[in-house]
Steps between C-alpha positions, in 0.01 A plus 500: 500500500753723314362717218723675254382804282596842390376813668571832345783345287667333798496125551366397845446173678258473798418206712124514558198259470366478146171666576657798680354813336751671290406832673620355830834382344562838336425703819618277784796307347620743234426830654303628203211680666368697199225237423236569760287249686135609453208270472696169504240380243647623171241766454656828594820493288721660769735204479533490126846399356597393161564130453670451164380843403132434584323655793437242787346540837786388724266438795347202318815389295673213684878541499529164321350668197784743485755218463735584210297808408563880502322708766511878489383714786441875527861521647627384156342789304771752565860493621499583866758766450353628175196686381153354513364346184249690290195337640613569859567870408169534324306360795665754730461783251134439440406433860438136444663399827325567829517248779732275290346159595394434140793674330738215464236266349377773266854564382563146427167454309570809294863386447375174347266689276772750376735208436234358276380828346711813515203727418194351658171689483263597783310161466809289511622693805176469688476124412850440619412652839186277538663285771622793709291673767578860586291653763656846488549633158190384318728386213468819293848629593655150454359471149600858412850421618516187285354697203782754542755233485329344198512841334868490503574786735631290787201581716544877503203720431 
């Protein structure tokens, strides 16, 4: 069945069964491999994308639910030929990126938060990360990076 939706401001149409996970469509059909397959149960957050500006675990989201909606992936956060966005810069600067498996999902969860609140506090930041599991950083560096962005210095210490 054909499904039409927008991915990173580009209209796409894919032919896939309704219940095909959006993650599979993004990775296999559209070549957008930023969202990572993790637990396949919606608990790790590695596959988080924004669906109409709200975080969604794409491993559990049927492609049919994306019909006529806007999907944003980590690839859509910065121009491929341009600089990284402030959150990406901050995570690198503060050591919030290690193995990278969780990073795309964390970036998308934080992006949704910053689009709702430009200056979130520590509590809002940690709550926004509740659905993302990181086994490498212990979250401290990730939270510090987000706080740096919230402080208006673009992630720089």
